[in-house]
Structure formats: C-alpha cells, structure tokens
C-alpha positions as CSV (number, residue, x, y, z in Angstrom):
1,M,-3.2,15.4,-2.8
2,L,-3.0,17.3,-6.0
3,T,-1.0,16.4,-9.1
4,I,-0.4,18.0,-12.4
5,N,-2.1,17.0,-15.6
6,F,-5.7,16.9,-14.6
7,F,-6.9,15.3,-17.9
8,K,-5.9,11.7,-17.8
9,D,-8.6,9.2,-18.4
10,I,-8.9,5.9,-16.7
11,E,-9.9,4.2,-19.9
12,G,-6.4,5.0,-21.3
13,L,-7.7,7.9,-23.4
14,S,-5.1,10.6,-23.1
15,V,-6.4,14.2,-23.3
16,N,-4.0,16.7,-24.9
17,C,-4.8,19.8,-22.8
18,T,-2.7,22.4,-21.1
19,P,-1.3,21.2,-17.7
20,Q,-4.0,21.6,-15.0
21,I,-4.7,20.5,-11.5
22,R,-6.1,17.1,-10.8
23,I,-7.8,16.3,-7.5
24,I,-7.0,13.3,-5.4
25,G,-4.6,11.9,-8.0
26,T,-4.8,8.3,-9.2
27,V,-7.7,7.3,-7.1
28,F,-9.7,10.2,-8.5
29,L,-9.2,8.8,-12.0
30,A,-10.6,5.4,-11.0
31,L,-13.6,6.7,-9.1
32,T,-14.8,9.1,-11.8
33,I,-16.3,6.3,-13.7
34,L,-19.6,7.6,-12.4
35,L,-22.1,9.0,-14.9
36,G,-21.6,12.5,-13.6
37,C,-23.3,14.5,-10.9
38,T,-26.8,14.9,-12.1
39,R,-29.8,17.1,-11.2
40,E,-32.3,14.7,-12.6
41,A,-31.6,11.7,-10.2
42,P,-34.7,10.4,-8.3
43,E,-34.9,12.2,-4.9
44,K,-35.4,9.0,-3.0
45,D,-32.3,7.4,-4.6
46,Y,-29.8,10.1,-3.7
47,L,-26.7,9.3,-1.6
48,L,-25.1,12.7,-1.7
49,R,-26.6,16.1,-2.4
50,V,-25.3,19.7,-2.5
51,D,-27.5,22.5,-3.7
52,G,-29.4,20.4,-6.1
53,H,-26.4,18.5,-7.4
54,V,-26.8,14.8,-6.7
55,V,-24.9,11.5,-6.7
56,T,-27.2,8.5,-6.7
57,V,-26.6,5.2,-5.0
58,G,-26.1,3.6,-8.4
59,Q,-23.4,6.1,-9.4
60,F,-21.6,5.6,-6.1
61,L,-21.6,1.8,-6.5
62,R,-20.2,2.1,-10.0
63,S,-17.5,4.5,-8.7
64,V,-16.5,2.1,-5.9
65,E,-16.4,-0.8,-8.4
66,A,-14.1,1.2,-10.8
67,A,-11.9,2.4,-7.9
68,G,-11.6,-1.2,-6.6
69,E,-10.5,-2.4,-10.0
70,E,-7.8,0.3,-10.0
71,A,-6.8,-0.2,-6.3
72,F,-6.9,-4.0,-6.2
73,P,-6.2,-5.2,-9.8
74,G,-6.7,-9.0,-10.2
75,E,-7.6,-9.6,-6.6
76,R,-10.6,-11.8,-6.0
77,S,-10.9,-11.2,-2.3
78,V,-10.5,-7.8,-0.6
79,S,-10.7,-7.4,3.2
80,A,-13.7,-5.7,4.7
81,A,-11.4,-3.0,6.2
82,A,-9.8,-2.3,2.8
83,L,-13.2,-2.1,1.1
84,Q,-14.5,0.2,3.8
85,D,-11.5,2.5,3.4
86,L,-12.1,2.5,-0.4
87,Q,-15.8,3.4,0.1
88,M,-14.9,6.4,2.4
89,R,-12.3,7.7,-0.1
90,V,-14.9,7.5,-2.9
91,L,-17.5,9.2,-0.7
92,N,-15.2,12.0,0.1
93,Q,-14.1,12.5,-3.4
94,L,-17.6,12.6,-4.8
95,S,-18.5,15.1,-2.1
96,E,-15.7,17.3,-3.2
97,E,-16.9,17.2,-6.8
98,L,-20.4,18.2,-5.7
99,M,-19.1,21.1,-3.7
100,I,-17.0,22.3,-6.6
101,A,-20.0,22.0,-9.0
102,A,-22.1,24.0,-6.6
103,H,-19.4,26.6,-6.3
104,A,-19.2,26.7,-10.1
105,D,-22.8,27.8,-10.2
106,S,-22.2,30.6,-7.7
107,I,-19.3,32.1,-9.6
108,G,-20.8,31.6,-13.0
109,V,-18.3,29.0,-14.3
110,S,-19.6,26.4,-16.8
111,V,-18.5,24.3,-19.7
112,S,-20.3,25.2,-22.9
113,D,-21.4,22.7,-25.5
114,A,-18.9,24.2,-27.9
115,E,-16.0,23.8,-25.4
116,L,-17.0,20.2,-24.7
117,S,-17.3,19.5,-28.4
118,R,-13.9,20.9,-29.2
119,A,-12.3,18.9,-26.4
120,V,-14.0,15.7,-27.6
121,D,-12.8,16.4,-31.2
122,D,-9.2,17.0,-30.0
123,I,-9.1,13.7,-28.1
124,K,-10.6,11.7,-30.9
125,A,-8.1,13.2,-33.4
126,D,-5.3,11.4,-31.5
127,Y,-6.9,8.1,-32.3
128,P,-6.7,6.8,-35.9
129,D,-9.6,5.1,-37.6
130,D,-12.0,3.6,-35.1
131,T,-9.6,3.0,-32.2
132,F,-11.3,5.7,-30.1
133,A,-14.6,3.9,-30.2
134,E,-12.9,0.5,-29.7
135,T,-11.1,1.8,-26.6
136,L,-14.4,2.8,-25.1
137,L,-15.9,-0.5,-26.0
138,E,-13.1,-2.5,-24.5
139,N,-13.6,-0.7,-21.2
140,A,-17.4,-1.1,-21.3
141,V,-18.0,2.7,-21.3
142,S,-20.5,4.4,-23.5
143,F,-19.6,7.5,-25.4
144,E,-22.2,9.6,-23.6
145,T,-20.9,8.4,-20.2
146,W,-17.3,9.2,-21.2
147,K,-18.4,12.6,-22.5
148,Q,-20.2,13.4,-19.2
149,K,-17.2,12.5,-17.2
150,L,-15.1,14.7,-19.4
151,A,-17.5,17.6,-19.0
152,M,-17.3,17.3,-15.2
153,R,-13.5,17.2,-15.3
154,M,-13.4,20.3,-17.4
155,L,-15.7,22.1,-15.0
156,V,-13.6,21.1,-12.0
157,D,-10.5,22.2,-13.8
158,K,-12.0,25.5,-14.7
159,V,-13.0,26.3,-11.2
160,V,-9.7,25.3,-9.7
161,E,-7.8,27.3,-12.3
162,K,-9.9,30.4,-11.6
163,E,-10.1,30.1,-7.9
164,I,-6.6,28.9,-7.0
165,V,-4.1,28.8,-9.8
166,D,-4.8,32.2,-11.3
167,K,-4.5,33.9,-7.9
168,V,-1.1,32.5,-7.1
169,E,1.6,35.1,-7.2
170,I,5.1,34.1,-8.5
171,T,7.9,36.5,-7.7
172,S,11.2,37.0,-9.6
173,T,12.8,35.6,-6.5
174,D,10.8,32.4,-6.8
175,V,11.9,32.0,-10.5
176,A,15.5,32.8,-9.7
177,A,15.6,30.2,-6.9
178,Y,14.1,27.6,-9.3
179,I,16.5,28.4,-12.0
180,Q,19.4,28.2,-9.6
181,A,18.3,24.8,-8.4
182,H,17.4,23.2,-11.7
183,Y,19.3,25.2,-14.4
184,P,22.5,26.3,-12.7
185,D,24.2,26.5,-16.1
186,G,21.4,28.4,-17.8
187,A,18.5,27.3,-20.0
188,P,18.9,23.9,-21.8
189,G,20.6,24.2,-25.2
190,G,18.2,25.1,-28.0
191,E,15.4,26.3,-25.7
192,N,14.4,29.9,-25.7
193,A,15.0,31.5,-22.3
194,D,11.6,33.2,-22.3
195,V,9.8,30.0,-23.0
196,V,11.7,28.2,-20.2
197,N,10.8,31.1,-17.9
198,Q,7.1,30.8,-18.8
199,K,7.2,27.0,-18.1
200,I,8.9,27.7,-14.7
201,V,6.2,30.2,-13.8
202,R,3.4,27.7,-14.7
203,H,5.1,25.0,-12.8
204,L,5.5,27.1,-9.7
205,R,1.9,28.3,-9.9
206,H,0.6,24.8,-9.8
207,Q,3.1,23.8,-7.1
208,K,1.8,26.6,-4.8
209,A,-1.8,25.8,-5.8
210,E,-1.3,22.3,-4.5
211,Q,-0.4,23.7,-1.1
212,M,-3.4,26.0,-1.1
213,Y,-6.0,23.4,-2.2
214,P,-6.7,21.7,1.2
215,Q,-7.6,25.1,2.8
216,W,-9.7,26.1,-0.2
217,I,-11.7,22.8,-0.2
218,E,-12.3,23.2,3.5
219,Q,-13.8,26.6,2.9
220,L,-16.1,25.1,0.3
221,R,-17.1,22.4,2.8
222,Q,-18.2,25.1,5.2
223,K,-20.1,27.0,2.4
224,Y,-21.7,24.0,0.7
225,P,-22.5,21.4,3.3
226,V,-22.9,17.9,1.9
227,D,-26.3,16.2,2.6
228,V,-25.5,12.5,3.1
229,N,-28.5,10.1,2.9
230,Q,-27.6,8.3,6.2
231,K,-30.2,5.5,5.7
232,R,-28.8,4.7,2.2
233,W,-25.2,5.0,3.4
234,T,-25.8,2.7,6.4
235,R,-27.3,0.0,4.1
236,L,-24.3,0.3,1.8
237,V,-21.8,-0.1,4.6
238,E,-23.7,-3.0,6.2
239,A,-24.1,-4.8,2.8
240,K,-20.3,-4.9,2.4
241,N,-19.5,-6.2,5.9
C-alpha cells in the first residue's frame, strides 16, 4: 500500500517536504527504526543482502521491536501467530528497501551530504530551543541514527519519484473529471485556479503512482533478488515460537 506524505517520522518529528510517496504506510514508519541499510555490516551477521546492501540480524530485531510497539501498543503478551506475521511484514519491507537502494545505485540516484544537511536543518527549524534533541532523547534515538533513517527515506523517495511519479501522464480529461467531482462550482473562493490545477495534477500523479507501485516493485524483485540468510532466519523464527 502506498500513501501520500512520505516524510513522517515515528518519533513524532514531522518533516516539512513536498508531498511524496511513502511505502507500506504506517507499518513502514514503525519498522524503519533500523540503523539503515549498511555496506559495512559483518558478513556473517547479515540477514538480508542485495548487491552489497545489507541488513544485519541486529537491525532486523530493532525493526521488529519498533514495529511491535507501533502495532501492539501497551500489550504485554502477543500471540505467536501475530508476532510471526509482524516478522514477515518487516522482512518484506526491509527487502524492498534493499532492492530500491540497489536500484538507486544502477540509475545514479543518491542523496548528497548537502541535501541531507538541508533537510536536517529544515526539520530542526520547526522545533524551538532544544525540543528537537529532547524529542530524540525521549524516544531513545540518537541523532546519527535518526539522520541515517532520514537519508534512507530521502533516497527511497527520490527513486520512487524518478521511476514512477515523474513518468505518470495526466491528461486534461483526468483533470476535468477530478474538478467535476470535487469542485463542481469551481475553485474554492480565494484560491488561484492555476494553483488549484497544479495541486490536482500532483494529487492525480501520486494516485496513479500508487496503482503502478506493486508492478514496479515486482520488477525490481526480479532484477535484484534478495539473499536471505536462511540459517539466521530460521533461528529468529524458532526463537520467537
């Protein structure tokens, strides 16, 4: 499932960016507590691997823990079936992230230090005094960990925007049908018609992109097969049962 507004942080740190596509929705926000897909992880400790991009066992466990806190808030006991389902959802999502990261390499998409620095500054500007640091502290997340997550989200966002959103064609018929359905009496009072039209086009682009995403990610799955460390995965599953 895809939803609009990719940049929403699980720690409650809102990111003021242009509307983008977010993958998997709410569950994605919970599970991205991981330290980011790294190339420096010990080879023996990897759980998932795609073209040199790796997720370690430790990162997976932290992701599951964060996803569990989001999915089962306040619950002390979770059934084995529910936990297994959660593990699979996290595994699938992290696999998608690795595939997208590998594809980013192949198409020359990256997030520069300058871009990341600007995004960080924009976010911090929304928090007066030391409330930004306090928010991280309250959620037991280090600044470096949070910044790495932000970098990954920006990378995924860039790839999806380039590979899907930018390729969506919106016709005048599409716009006319939307206006007829949502603005039968014309643009809302005080709003410029051109501005409204631009918003409609952006909305329709993302709407169509959502429909295109499953097929696109399946193509990536064929191009970038995910290497799962079966021995590690079996131990993880057995340990929770």
